[in-house]
N, C-alpha and C positions, 0 to 999 in steps of 0.2 A: 398905893395904887396910882396909876397915871391919871392926870387931869385932862390931857388932850392927846389924841393919837391921829396920825395921818394914814389914810388908806391909799396905798400906791397901786391902785387898780381902778377898774371901771365896771359899768354894767351891774348885773344882778349881784355879784359877789361884793361889790362896794356897798350896795344897798343892804345886803345881808349883815355885813360887819357893823354898819352904822346903827342898825336896829338893836343889836346886842349892846353896843357901846352906849347908846342912849339909855337903855334900861339900867345900865350900870352907873349912870351919872357921869359918863366920860364925854367930853366934847370931841367933835370929829372934824377933820380937815379932808376935803376931797381935792384931788388934782385932776385936771381934765385937758383934753386936746381940743382943737378947733371943732372936730366932728361931734364932740360930746358937750358943747357949751350949754345946751338946753336939756341934758339928760336928767332923769329923776334923781340919780345919786348926787348930782351937783346941788340940786335944790334941797335934798334931805340933810346934807352936811351943814354943820354950823358955820364953816368957812370953806371957800373954794379958791384954788390957785390955778391959773392957766399955765400950762407947761409946754405948749408948742403945737405944731401942725398935726393933721390927722394920722399920718403913718406912725406906727408904734416906735419905729427906730428913731423918730424925731421928737418923741414925747415920752410915752410910758416906759420906754427902755433906757432912758437917760438917767442914770443914778444921780448925777450932779444936780439935775433939776429937781429931783425928789428931795434931796438934802437941802437945797436952797429953799424949797417950800417949807420944810420943817423949821429952818431958822427964821424964816419970815413970819411964821404963825406961832412959833413957840411949841410945836408938837414935840412931845417927849419920846414918842415911840412910833414905829411904822408897822402896820399890818399889810403884808404884800398880796393877800388874796391867793389866787393861783394863776399860773402863767406869768408873762412879763418877767419881773425881777425876783419872783418868789423863790427860785432855786439858784440864785446867783450868789456864790460865796463871796465874791469881791464886793457885792453890794452890802452884805452884812458887815464885812470888815470896814468899809467906808463909813457906815453908820456908827460903828463902834469908835472910830477915830474922832467923830464929832460928838461923842457921848449921847447918842440917840439909840434907844433900845430897839431891837428887832423882835417882833412878835412872831417867833418861829424858832427853828432849831439853830444850834451853833454853826459857825462857818465851816468848821472841819467836817461835821456830819454831812452838810450839804455838798461839800466838795467830794467827799468819799462816795456818797450815794449818787451824785449827779453824773458821775462818769460810769456808764454801764459796764465798761470793760473792767475797771478797777473794783466796782461794787460786786461783781460776780466773784472775784477773788476773795474779797472780804467776807462775803456770804459763805463761801466754801470753808474758809478758815473758822467761821463762827458755828459751823456745824449745820448749815442750812443746805437743803437739797438744791442742786443747780442743774440747768439744762446743758447738755453737751454742745460745745461750740468752739469757735476760733480762740486762740490764746491772746490775741491782741487786735489792734486796729489793722485793717486790710488796706493796702495802698492803692491797688488798681484792680481793674476788671479781671485781668489774668490771674492774679492771686486769689481773687474772689472765686473764680471757677475752680481753682485747685482746692480750696477749702470746702466748697460746696460738694465736690465729688468725694472728698475725704469724709465729711460728715454724713453724706447721703441725703438725697432729696426726699421730701421737700425741706427747704431751709428758709429761714427768715433773715433778711438783710436789715440791720438796724443802725440808725445814727446813734453814736455813743451818747450824745446829749439830748436825744429825742424824747418825745412824750406826747400824750394826747392824740395818738394815732398818726402823728406826723413823723416823717423820716423812717418809714417802714415799708418793705417790699417783700412779698412772698414769692418764692421761686420754686417751680416744679421741675424746670429743665435748665440746661446750659443757656438756652436762648433767653429765658426769663432773667437770668443773671446779667447777660450782656445788655438787655434792654433796660434793666432797673438799677444796676449798681451806681452808675454816675448820677441818676436822678435822686437816689437816696442820699448821696453825698451833697448834692445841691440843696435838697430840702433841709438837711442838717445844718448846712452853712447859712441858708437864708432865714431859717426859723430860730436857730439856736447859736449861730456863730461858730459852729464846730462841724467840720466835714468828715470827722473820723467815723468809720463804719466797721461793724463786726458782724459775724454770721453765726447763727446757732440753729440747732435742729428744731424744726417745726413739729410740735406735738399734734398729731392728728386727733380729731374728735375731742378737742380740749375744752375744758371749762375754765373761765377766768374768775378766780376767787381772790379777794384782797382782804387783808387784816388791818383794821384800824388800830393804830398805836397812840398812846398818850403817856407822856412822861414829864416829870418835873425836874427841877435843878437839884433835887435832894436825893436822887437815886431811885425814886419810884418810877417804874415803867409798867404799864398795864396794856392788855389787849382788849378792845371793845367789840369783840365778836367779828364776824365776817360780813362781807357784801358779795353778792353774786352779780358779776358784770359781764356775763358771757354773750349777751345779745349785742353784737357790734356790727358795724358796717365800715369796711375799709379801716379796721382796727380802731375805729372811733366808737366809744360806748354810746348806746342808744337807750337801753333800759338797765336800771340797777335795782337791786332789792336786798333787803336784810330781814331775816337771815337768809342763807342759801337753802333751797329745797334739797340740795345734794349732801351738804355737810352734816356729818354726825357729831355728837358730843365728843367722841374720841378724836375725830379729825380736827375739830375746832381746837381742842386742847393741844394737840401736836403742832398744828400750824401756829397757834398763838404763842406757844413757848419758843419755837424756833425764831419767830419774828421778834419777840422780846430780846432773845439772845443777840440777834443782829443789831438791834437798836442799842443795846448795852455796849456792844463792841465799839461803837462810834460815839459813846457818851451822849446819846440822843436825849433831847427834851423837846417839849411842845407836841403838837399833833403831827402824825405822819402815817403813811400807808405803805405796807409791804404787799406788792402784787405777786400772786402765785399763779402758776398754770397747773391744772389738774387733769390727769387723764380720765376722761369720762368712762373709759372701758374698765377702769380698775375700781371696783366697789369696796376694796379694803381701805381706801383712803390713804394709802402709803405713797402713791405715785404723784406727789405734788412737788413742784420745782419753783425756785426763786426766779422771778422775772426782773423786778426792779423795786427800788424803794422811792416813793415820792415824798420828798421832805417838805411837805406843805399840806394845806387843807385840800381835800378833794372836791370836785364838782358834786359828787354824789354823797357828801357828808350828811345831808338831811335824813336819809333813811336810817343811818346809825343813831342820829339824835332822836328819831321817832321811837325806836324800839328800846333805847336805853334811858331816855329822858334827860340826857346830858347835852348841854349847849357847848359844842366844841369850840366855838369862837370865844365864848366866855372863858373857858379853861385855858385857851391859848394866851389870852390877855393876862389872866391871873398868874400863869406860869412865867411869862415874860417879866412880870413884876416881882418875881421871886417867891410867890406863895407855894405852899405845899399842896399836893392833891389831897382832898379830904375823903377819898374813896380808896378801897382796896380791890383786889381782883375778885374777891368773893361778893363784892357789892354790885358787880356788873352782871346784869341779867338780860333776859330777852322777853320783852312784853309785846305780844302781837306781831304784826308783819307790816312792812312798809315797802312801797314800790315808787321809784322815780322814773319818769319819762322825760327825755330831753326834747323839747319842742324846737325844731330847727327851721331856719329859712332855707328850705330846699324843696324841690318838687318831686315826690316819689312817683307821680304819674308820668314823669319825663326822665326816668332813670336817675332820680335823686340829684338832679342838676342844682347847683347853688342858685339861690334867688335873692336878689338884693332890691331895695327900693323902699318906698314909703308905706308905713302901716296906716292905710286909709281907715281901717277899723281894727281896734284892738280891745277886746273885752274878755278877759279871762274868767273862768268860772268862780274864782275867789281871789280877791286882791290881797296878797300878803298873808300873814299869819300872826297869831297872838304872840306878844312878847312880854308876858307877865312874869316870866321866870319859872313857871311851873313846868313839870314834865309834859303835861298835855299841850303846853304852848308850842312844843316842838312838832306837834302833830297837826297844826293848823286848826281850822274850824270845821267841826263835823267830819274830821278825818281827811280834809283836803287842804293842801298848802301850795301856794304858788310863789316861787322865787323868781323875780324878773327885774329887769332894769331898763325896760323900754316904755314907750308911751304912744298913745294914739296920735298920729300925725308925724311921729318921728320916723327916722330912716334906719334900716338895717344896712350897714355900710360894708363895702368890700374890704375895708381896712382891718376888720376884727373878726372874731369867731362868729359863725352864723347862728349861734344859739339865741333864741328869742326868750325862752323861759324854761323853768324846771317845774313840772307838775308832780307833786308828791302826795301820795295817799297812805293812810294808815288804817288797818282794820284788825280785828281779833284774829282773823285767819288770812291766809294768802288769797283765797278766792274772794273774800270780802274786800281786800285792798285792790284786787284787780277789777272787781265790779265797780268800785268807786272811780277807778281810772276811766272805765268806759263811759260812765255817766258824766264825769267832769270833762272828758275830751269832746263829747257831744255838744257840750255847752261852751266850748272854747272857741270864741269867734275871732278870726283873723282874716282881714281882707287887704288886698293891695299887693300881695306877693305870695309866692308858693310857700307851702308849709307842709309838715309831715304829720299833722294831727290824725288824718284818716289812717295812715300807716301804723301809728302807735296804737290806735284803737283796734286795728286788725290783729296786731300782735297780742294785745291783752285778751282777745276773744279766741285766739288760736288754740285748738285742742292740745297741740304739743307744748305750748307755753303753759297751759293750765296743768298739764301732767308733770311739769318740772323737768322734762327731758331736754336740757339746754346744752348747746355747745356754741363756740364762737362762729360756727358755720351755719347757725340757725337761719339767718336771713337769706344767704346764698342758696341754702338747701330748700327752703320753703317758698321762696319767690325767685326761682331760677330764670323765669322769663320777665322779671320785673313786677311791679305792683300795679294792679288794675282795680283796687278796691277790695274791701273785705267780702268774704262770701256772704250771700244773702239768701234767706229761705223764701220759699214760694209764699208762705203766709205773710211775711213782711212785705213782699212785693204787692200783694193784694191790699194790705193795709195802707201802703203808701199811695196806691191808686185811689183808694177811698179818700185819703187826706187830700189828694190833688183835686178830686171832685168837689169836696167841701170848699176848698180855697177858690176854685173857679166860680162856684155858685155865689160865694160872698163877694168876689171881685165884680161879677156881673150885676149883682144886686146893688152894689155901690154905684156902678156906672149908670144904672137907670135912674138913680136919684139925683144925678147932677143936672142942674138946669141947662137948658139950651140943647137938649137931645132932639133928634129928628122926629121923635114921636113920644107922646105922653104915656102910651100904653105898653112900653117895652117891659118885658118880664125877665126874671132871672131863671135861666134854664136849669133843669135838674137832671138832665140825661146827657152824660159825657162819655166820650171814648178817650181813654187815657192810654198813651203808649209809653211803656216803661221798658227801656232796653229794646228788645225785638218783639215784645208781647203787647197786644192790645187788650185792654180791659174795659168792659162797659160798666160804668158807675152810675147808679140811679139813686137820687135823693127824694124821699117821700116822707114828709112830715118828720116823724121820729125814727124812720128806718133808713139805713144805708145798705145797698146791696152792690156787690161786685160780681158780674156775670151771674146775676140772679141769686147769689148766695149772700146771706146777711153777714155784715162785719160789725163787730163790737168796737165802736170808735166813739170816744168822747174828746172834744176839743173846743177851744174858743179861739177864734181868729178874727182879727181886725185887718181889713185890707191895708197893705203897706208894711205889715210886720215882717221882720226878717228872721225871727226865731220864735217857734211855738212849741209848747209842751202838749203832748197828747197821751191819752190812755188808750192803748190798743191791745185788745185781748188780755186785759188785766196787767199789762206792762206799761210803765211810764217811759216815754221816749221824748228826747229833745231833738227837734228838727230845725236845721238852718235852711232858709229859703233864699234863692237867688233868681230873680225874674229873668226869663229868656224870651226870645221873640215869639215862641209858640207855647210857652208854659213856664215851668220852673226847673231849676236844678235843686234837688232836695238832698241834703247831706245828713246822714245819721249812721250810727253804728259802724263807722269806718269806711263808708262808701258814699260816693256822690252819684245820684241817679238823675239823669236827664229825662224829664217828663214832658211829653207833648200832650196838651189838653185841647180837644176840639169838641164842639157839639156833635152828638152822634149823627144828627141829620145831615151834616156836611163833612164828616170825617173822611168819607170815602173819596172826596175830591182831592185830599192831600196827596194821594198816591199818584196824581197826574202832574205834580210839581216837579220841575227839573232841578236836580241837585247840582250845585256848583262843583266842578272838577278842580281839585287843587293842582298847582303847578308841579312839574316834575323837578324834584331837587336831588334826584339820585346821582347826578353827575357833579354835585357840588359837595365840598367839605364845609359844613356849617358849624360855626362856633356855638356850642350848646349852652354857654353861660358867659356872663361878662368876665373878662380876665386878661391876663398878660400873655402874649405869644412868646414863650420862652425859647422855643427851638423849632425850626423847620427841618424835617428829616429828608426832604426830597427837593429836586430841582425841576424846572420846566423841561419837558421832553422825556423825563424819566419814566420807565415802565414800572408799575407797582402791582403787587399781588395782594389778595385778600388777607387781612390781618397785619399787613406791613404798617409800621408807624409812619404817619404823615406829618403830624405836628404835635407839640406839647404846649398846653395852655395851663397857666397857674391861676387858680381862683381860690379865695379863702385860705391862702397859704398852702394849698395842696396842688401838686402837679398832676395833670390829667393827660394821658397819651391818647390822641385821636388816631384811629387806624383806618385803613382802607377796607371798605365793605365788599368790594369786588375788584376784579382785574381791570386795568386801564392804563392810560398814559396821561401824565400831568400836562394839561394844555395851558394853564395860566395860574400864576400865583398872585393873589391880590393883597397880601399882607406881608409885613416885614418883621423879623425877630425884634423884640423889644416894644412892639406896638400894642397899645391897649385896644382890646376888641369888645364890641357890644354883642349882646346875645343875638344869634342868627346872622352875624356877619359872615360873609363868604370868604373863607381863607384861601381856597384854591378850587380850580375846576378841572374835571377829567374829560378826556376825549371819549 
């Protein structure tokens, strides 16, 4: 077994690998960029080596710096995590030349599966179902149009070396191909160093299912069941679960055996994942097709660990050290249900715009997970596990992926795992930047999610007008109004106790008018009774003025509420929605209607940059007439290109930015007459 390994990655996956290595008695080495000098993974490792500036192209993507760090520290092996160099065959070969082990698959398997064009051919030869598509790389937009019409719309344009939702564009028309083909090439080149693009048929109403593979160097290859990854936004996974509510034992066996056959065809060893697309309309389970094989650990690997009790990182290390798998296919079972939500730095209330900045407050519902080596250790504590690599006071940088943490729950049933997610998300406290916690909670409560009727179009279909918070019942609104009344009374009581007040006989009012949304509620507190509009509310809570999170019992249900003071009350967040609550004494509440609201400035004639990013391309010139929907500018943020389009007809009056310029959020890119 290795005595020391280096983790060629950052963030939560670096922390994840370190935890398992520590339990195995293996020393660890971290490598870090300027941006990560104070990151948790650097402190967790036994040693740390600085490898360059913040941009990944100048640090984490430089194989020679990783190898130099290995030589400097005496690391015998490298775990690549995911992303960066994890699927770079040349990196594996360079390590081998220096007699450094790679904790992952062989270089030939990475090369074969990393090329999506060649991998489809290999899959077809191995007897795996494949999606109809182009026969090779497409050179230009004209050829792309020819292939798209030959295959038939809708089609998906994909970068050959792409992954993680990057380098992918869906096209329904010729215009979509014209707008998106070159952008797909650029994303492939910028993110993966490869601008080759191919096109394949887009399966409508698809489910995204993936099979976890694990193989050793002695010929044993197993499949560790499936994961459902259908809930995605812009082809980026948001929610993953294991097992899938759709897959039957017959489907599982057929998929698993085909995926093992593919892995065997490239002499695969280590952990890997074969991604499949399944037609949701076919209940026979026969219409599943090969998408790609990820020759690395997946972000969503914890849900597989939770239902199997197998530490995938440990197995990867043991396999790289030459050990045999101690399990057989018959040993792989399914125990309970596990769900993972990806907590991203993005604002769902503003169209999911990327959000970067400082984590002013970061307090997850549970920090980390038990690492005692037991099967239950994979499931966290009381069924809740948080994998993260950030810290309070740290920054979410524009240089890396916007994921803050992974929230994983395990339960005996799917509903139990989802209920735990809702409870844990309520208690997940993040301040200082936008995040998607409310959105994730809304998904977990959504009737369609609970029914298991999932497709990759779930988010677009269920939130076509964007996200405005989870649906809330009238009973919950009344309960929150009662909570607001209790908080206001406690705050007023504290204020009257402070020395130096104008009068010694100030009292704490118990009659409030609470406006929640567009509705006014009259809340009255009398000794042991609380009424809302003269109807009693069963509420139990303890609150100390200044608290930002409280737990309440409302109608026999336990809720965690996050509180944010406002000028006239509080913003109360719970169950996937933020409620702005205005609290006034009833005797003066009617006066608020006479206040004049501030009218916001007219921004309709300006193209505003919705997120911090790089202005990649201007599609128009001053004086040019534009039509609704016409591309005006392309901004790259978090390694993704975003096309900003005209919302109405007009003429370009002034352009305020240049291509290649870094823009701040709300920067005015151009103005319309």
